[in-house]
C-alpha positions in Angstrom: -31.6 42.3 4.0 -31.5 44.7 1.1 -29.2 43.4 -1.7 -27.4 46.7 -2.0 -26.7 46.9 1.7 -25.6 43.2 1.7 -23.2 43.8 -1.1 -21.6 46.9 0.5 -21.3 45.1 3.9 -19.7 42.2 2.1 -17.2 44.4 0.4 -16.2 46.3 3.5 -16.0 43.3 5.8 -14.1 41.2 3.2 -11.6 44.0 2.6 -10.8 44.4 6.3 -10.8 40.6 6.7 -8.2 40.2 4.0 -6.0 43.1 5.2 -6.1 41.9 8.8 -5.5 38.3 7.7 -2.4 39.3 5.7 -1.1 41.2 8.7 -1.7 38.2 11.0 -0.5 35.3 8.8 2.4 37.3 7.5 3.7 37.8 11.1 2.9 34.2 11.9 5.1 33.0 9.1 7.8 35.5 10.0 8.0 34.2 13.5 8.1 30.5 12.4 10.1 30.6 9.2 12.4 33.5 9.8 12.7 34.7 13.4 12.6 31.2 14.8 15.9 30.4 13.0 17.5 33.8 13.7 16.7 33.6 17.4 18.9 30.4 17.7 21.9 32.6 16.9 21.3 35.1 19.8 23.6 35.2 22.8 22.4 36.6 26.1 23.4 40.2 25.2 21.7 39.9 21.8 18.5 38.7 23.4 18.4 41.6 25.8 18.8 44.1 22.9 16.6 42.5 20.2 13.8 40.8 22.0 12.4 43.8 24.0 12.4 45.9 20.9 11.3 43.4 18.2 8.8 41.1 19.9 6.4 43.7 21.4 6.1 45.5 18.1 5.7 42.4 16.1 3.2 40.9 18.5 1.1 44.0 18.5 0.4 43.7 14.8 0.2 39.9 15.2 -2.5 39.8 17.9 -4.6 42.6 16.6 -4.4 41.2 13.1 -5.8 38.0 14.5 -8.6 39.8 16.4 -9.8 41.8 13.4 -9.6 38.8 11.1 -11.8 36.7 13.4 -14.3 39.5 14.1 -14.8 40.3 10.4 -14.9 36.6 9.6 -17.9 36.3 11.9 -19.5 39.3 10.3 -19.0 37.8 6.9 -20.7 34.6 8.0 -23.6 36.7 9.0 -23.7 38.7 5.7 -23.0 36.0 3.2 -24.1 32.7 4.8 -26.9 33.6 7.3 -28.6 36.7 5.9 -27.5 35.7 2.4 -29.1 32.2 2.8 -25.9 30.4 1.6 -25.8 27.7 4.2 -27.3 25.2 1.8 -29.3 23.4 4.5 -32.4 21.6 3.5 -33.4 20.9 7.1 -33.3 24.2 8.8 -32.9 27.9 8.3 -29.5 29.5 7.5 -29.5 31.2 10.9 -30.2 28.0 12.7 -27.7 25.9 10.9 -25.1 28.7 11.0 -25.7 29.3 14.7 -25.3 25.6 15.6 -22.1 25.5 13.5 -20.6 28.4 15.4 -21.4 26.7 18.7 -19.7 23.5 17.5 -16.6 25.6 16.5 -16.4 27.2 19.9 -16.7 23.8 21.7 -14.0 22.4 19.4 -11.5 25.0 20.7 -12.2 23.8 24.2 -11.6 20.2 23.1 -8.4 21.1 21.2 -7.1 23.1 24.2 -7.7 20.3 26.7 -6.2 17.7 24.3 -3.0 19.5 23.8 -2.5 20.6 27.4 -2.2 16.9 28.3 -0.6 15.6 25.1 2.9 14.2 25.5 3.4 12.7 22.0 3.1 15.2 19.2 2.5 12.6 16.5 -0.3 11.0 18.4 -1.8 14.4 19.0 -1.7 15.2 15.3 -3.5 12.0 14.4 -6.2 12.5 17.0 -6.6 16.1 15.9 -7.0 15.1 12.2 -9.6 12.4 13.1 -11.5 14.9 15.2 -11.4 17.4 12.4 -12.8 14.7 10.0 -15.7 14.0 12.5 -16.5 17.7 12.7 -16.6 18.4 9.0 -18.7 15.2 8.5 -21.2 16.5 11.1 -21.2 19.9 9.3 -22.0 18.0 6.1 -25.2 16.6 7.6 -26.8 20.0 8.0 -25.2 22.4 5.5 -24.0 22.5 1.9 -20.5 21.8 0.7 -19.7 25.5 0.2 -20.6 26.2 3.8 -18.7 23.1 5.0 -15.5 24.5 3.5 -16.0 27.9 5.0 -16.8 26.5 8.4 -13.8 24.3 8.2 -11.8 27.5 7.8 -13.8 29.2 10.6 -12.9 26.2 12.8 -9.2 26.6 12.2 -9.4 30.4 12.3 -11.1 30.4 15.7 -8.6 27.9 17.2 -5.8 30.0 15.8 -7.1 33.3 17.1 -7.8 31.8 20.5 -4.3 30.4 20.6 -2.9 33.9 19.9 -4.8 35.7 22.7 -5.0 32.9 25.3 -1.8 31.0 24.9 0.8 32.7 22.7 0.5 36.4 23.7 0.2 35.8 27.5 3.3 33.5 27.5 5.3 35.8 25.2 4.6 38.7 27.7 6.3 36.5 30.4 9.2 35.8 28.1 9.7 39.4 27.2 9.5 40.5 30.9 12.1 37.9 31.8 14.5 39.0 29.1 14.0 42.7 30.1 14.4 41.9 33.8 11.1 43.4 34.7 9.7 40.0 35.7 11.0 36.6 36.8 12.6 34.2 34.3 9.7 32.1 33.0 9.5 28.4 33.6 10.5 26.1 30.7 6.8 25.3 30.0 6.1 29.0 29.1 8.1 29.2 25.9 7.3 25.6 25.1 3.5 26.3 25.1 4.0 29.5 23.0 6.2 27.7 20.5 3.9 24.7 20.2 0.7 26.8 19.7 2.5 29.0 17.2 3.6 25.9 15.3 0.0 24.6 15.4 -1.2 27.9 14.0 1.3 27.7 11.2 0.2 24.2 10.2 -3.5 25.3 10.3 -2.8 28.5 8.3 -2.0 26.6 5.0 -5.4 24.8 4.7 -7.1 27.8 6.2 -6.2 29.9 3.3 -7.5 27.3 0.9 -10.8 27.1 2.7 -11.2 30.8 2.7 -11.0 31.0 -1.1 -12.9 27.8 -1.7 -16.1 29.5 -2.7 -14.5 30.2 -6.1 -14.3 26.4 -6.9 -17.8 24.9 -7.0 -16.4 21.7 -8.6 -14.6 21.0 -5.4 -17.1 22.0 -2.7 -20.1 20.8 -4.9 -19.0 17.2 -4.5 -21.1 14.9 -2.3 -17.9 14.1 -0.6 -16.9 17.7 0.1 -16.2 16.9 3.8 -13.7 14.2 2.8 -12.1 16.5 0.3 -11.6 19.0 3.1 -9.8 16.4 5.1 -7.5 15.6 2.2 -6.7 19.3 1.8 -5.8 19.5 5.5 -3.3 16.6 5.0 -1.8 18.2 2.0 -1.6 21.6 3.7 0.2 20.1 6.7 2.6 18.4 4.3 3.3 21.8 2.7 3.9 23.4 6.2 6.3 20.6 7.1 8.2 21.2 3.9 8.4 25.0 4.7 9.7 24.3 8.2 12.4 22.0 6.7 13.3 24.6 4.1 13.6 27.3 6.8 16.1 25.2 8.7 18.4 24.9 5.7 21.2 27.4 4.8 19.3 28.4 1.6 17.1 31.2 3.0 20.2 32.9 4.5 22.0 33.1 1.2 21.9 36.4 -0.8 
């Protein structure tokens, strides 16, 4: 690809990617750190007034932010890592290694989805998920460079998160909104439970995701022979930060003015 064309495509797709990502993650954090606490204070009348007005509007920007973030993310993989030969693979072409990695990412969502549909213990599920993530980034390490490992770790989380939005959160929220408005039956208890759990997962993944997306600025980190293991450490730290933020959201401090 011509270098000038590559640079302009990189600029346009990256701009849209960042704008859509801010829209998506901003609403995700609003739902989990703000609205989740406020909703606990609603009585039946408040729910009927607030939920039908607030949630459809917020979920519109939320789901389409997720869609455009994911689409432009794939386009950036093509421009920067495939056409730009930045996969860092010594064994195969950038298109081959990049294509295989995309297939791995898609399969991983299927594994994640099946795992959490049957998971009863959240702690056990978290440990298994972390171990599976470690296996995936180690496999990535075998056929791509450290910079690509970090980006594909972010692509893995971003894909799971976007799929959660469109396949698990939004469909279940539609049922919840219809039940509150009276235009549909009251949803079973599993409906809000699934939406809440997957939204929580997305929040935990969003913290390391942001680190992975800016990791190309830090060659000292991704340039290590143990880049895959460093990625696992960043996930653990990111999950710790998310846990802290959830705890802070539940305290009286954010409500003070």
